[in-house]
C-alpha positions, 0 to 999 in steps of 0.5 A: 744218787747212790749217796742215800743208799751209802748212808743207809748202809752205814746207819745200818752197820751202826745200828748193829754194832750199837745193839750188840749184834754179834756176827763173825766180825764183831764177836766177843772173845771173852771167856768165864770161869765161874765159882761159887762164893761160899763160907765153907772151908775147902780141902783144896785151892783151885787155880787155872792155866790156859794154853800152859800159861796162868790164866790172865783174867779180871775176877768179879764177885756178884751175888753168889758167883766169883767169875774170872773173865779172860780173852781166848779163842773159840777152842779155849776149853780144849786148852784149859787146865784146872790145877788142884793144890791139896791144902787139907793136911791130909791125903786125898785118895779120890775126888769129884769135880763138876763142870756146868755149862750154863749156856747149854740146857735142855728141859730146864737142866744145865749140862754137866760134865763130871770128873772122878779122879782116884778110887772110891771104895763104895763104887764099882768103877775101876779108876787108876789110884790117886794119893795126893799128898798135903800141898801137892798139886794135881793138874786136870787137862781138859783136852783129855775130856775134850771129846766127852765134853763135845759130845755133851754140849752136841747133845744137850744142846741140840747140835750146839757147837762146843766153840759157842760155849763161852762159860764153864762153872767149876765145882770141887764137889767132894773128896775122900782122905786116907784117914777115912773122912770125906768132904762133900758139898762144904761139909766133913763126914766120917763113916757110921760105925754101925753102918759102913755104907752111911756117912755122919756129918763131923761137928765143927 
């Protein structure tokens, strides 16, 4: 008499598995690093390490996104390192890297954490000096930013645990150079000689 009940249980498990159920026994360990595909020439090259080792991943390109998928545990962001190599031929004295978490939203906005490095003479904040020479590499260990990111995800995600985050988009947004020029969102600028607070795009 128990065979029909057993059959129903087996069929129920099959339906849950085939329909993409993501309970603890079937949860995916796939984590994704996303970058935007662009034709702009960037002054740096980015690479990544996980647990101190070069990221082993499968890269796919779809539309305007380049995605690196890899297998990692729930604490992966705490063990992720962003490596930035200066390929500009000039010394970088300040830079801004944005981390966007598309799974964490509020009122239509995506959670974003900004990482500022070096001294921006136009900003009032005091930060350690940065002088990243050509061909040198700077490492950003997200373990040092983990509590800030965890708080961001918790607040914007209305209590969402950081362990549920499986995607991060990494943007190299801006940089200042020792020759007084600036890179931002794919373009190079120089200061306006008539107004030091304004920037003029450099024609290519």
